[in-house]
C-alpha positions in Angstrom: 0.0 0.0 0.0 2.8 2.4 0.8 4.3 2.1 -2.7 0.9 3.0 -4.3 0.8 6.3 -2.4 4.4 7.0 -3.5 3.6 6.2 -7.1 0.5 8.4 -7.1 2.6 11.2 -5.5 5.2 10.8 -8.3 2.6 10.9 -11.1 1.4 14.3 -9.8 5.0 15.8 -10.0 6.4 17.7 -12.9 9.4 16.3 -14.9 11.7 18.8 -13.2 10.5 17.7 -9.7 11.0 14.0 -10.7 14.5 14.7 -11.8 15.2 16.4 -8.5 13.7 13.5 -6.6 15.8 11.0 -8.7 19.0 12.9 -7.8 18.1 12.9 -4.1 17.4 9.2 -4.1 20.7 8.4 -5.9 22.6 10.5 -3.3 20.8 8.6 -0.5 21.7 5.3 -2.1 25.4 6.3 -2.3 25.3 7.3 1.4 23.6 4.0 2.4 26.1 1.9 0.4 29.0 3.8 2.0 27.5 3.2 5.5 27.0 -0.5 4.6 30.7 -0.8 3.5 32.0 0.5 6.8 29.4 -1.5 8.9 27.4 1.4 10.2 24.1 0.6 8.5 21.4 -0.6 10.9 18.9 -1.7 8.3 20.4 -3.1 5.0 16.8 -3.5 3.7 16.8 0.3 3.3 19.2 -0.1 0.3 16.6 -2.3 -1.5 13.8 0.1 -0.7 15.7 3.1 -2.1 16.7 1.1 -5.3 13.0 0.3 -5.8 12.0 4.0 -5.3 14.6 5.0 -7.9 13.1 2.5 -10.4 9.6 3.9 -9.7 10.8 7.4 -10.4 12.5 6.4 -13.6 9.4 4.5 -14.7 7.1 7.5 -14.1 9.7 9.7 -15.9 9.7 7.4 -19.0 5.9 7.4 -19.0 5.8 11.2 -19.0 8.4 11.4 -21.8 6.6 8.9 -24.0 
């Protein structure tokens, strides 16, 4: 259910806002991977969640561009 709300929120964003969100998520993923490498990450599942959110944003972007 949580992902459906996120997707609906993404669909209401403009292309510029989606690109900004994509950049933020990629930076968050980088930070999480770095924390994981030095064993400071409490919840490794967070990496998977961020990857899926990046994929969702990219999907909505491709739908808008098509």
